[in-house]
C-alpha positions in Angstrom: 166.4 19.7 -85.0 163.1 17.9 -85.3 164.0 16.6 -88.7 166.7 14.6 -87.0 164.4 13.1 -84.4 165.7 15.2 -81.6 163.3 16.6 -79.0 163.6 19.9 -77.2 163.7 20.0 -73.4 162.3 23.1 -71.7 163.0 23.9 -68.1 161.3 26.7 -66.2 162.2 27.8 -62.8 161.4 30.8 -60.5 164.5 32.5 -61.9 162.7 33.1 -65.1 160.2 35.4 -63.4 160.4 38.8 -65.3 162.3 41.4 -63.3 159.5 44.0 -63.6 157.1 41.5 -62.0 159.5 40.6 -59.3 160.1 44.3 -58.4 156.4 45.2 -58.5 155.0 42.2 -56.6 157.9 40.7 -54.8 159.9 37.6 -55.8 157.4 34.8 -55.3 156.3 36.7 -52.3 152.6 36.3 -52.8 149.8 34.6 -54.6 149.5 37.3 -57.2 153.1 36.8 -58.3 152.6 33.0 -58.4 149.5 33.4 -60.4 151.3 35.7 -62.9 154.2 33.2 -63.1 151.7 30.4 -63.8 150.1 32.4 -66.7 153.5 33.2 -68.1 154.5 29.5 -67.9 151.3 28.3 -69.5 151.7 30.8 -72.4 155.2 29.6 -73.1 154.1 25.9 -73.0 151.2 26.7 -75.3 153.5 28.4 -77.7 155.7 25.3 -78.2 152.9 22.8 -78.0 153.0 20.3 -80.8 156.5 21.3 -82.0 
């Protein structure tokens, strides 16, 4: 894809919260869930950085 000059678009939403996290902490029901989602999002973005 990159060799043709195309760029990937990544969209994250609260629906990508892992089901285990949602069940254990509540679906965006508290600051711990939001903090965990932020860590997950940053990990994903760091994994694709520079690609």
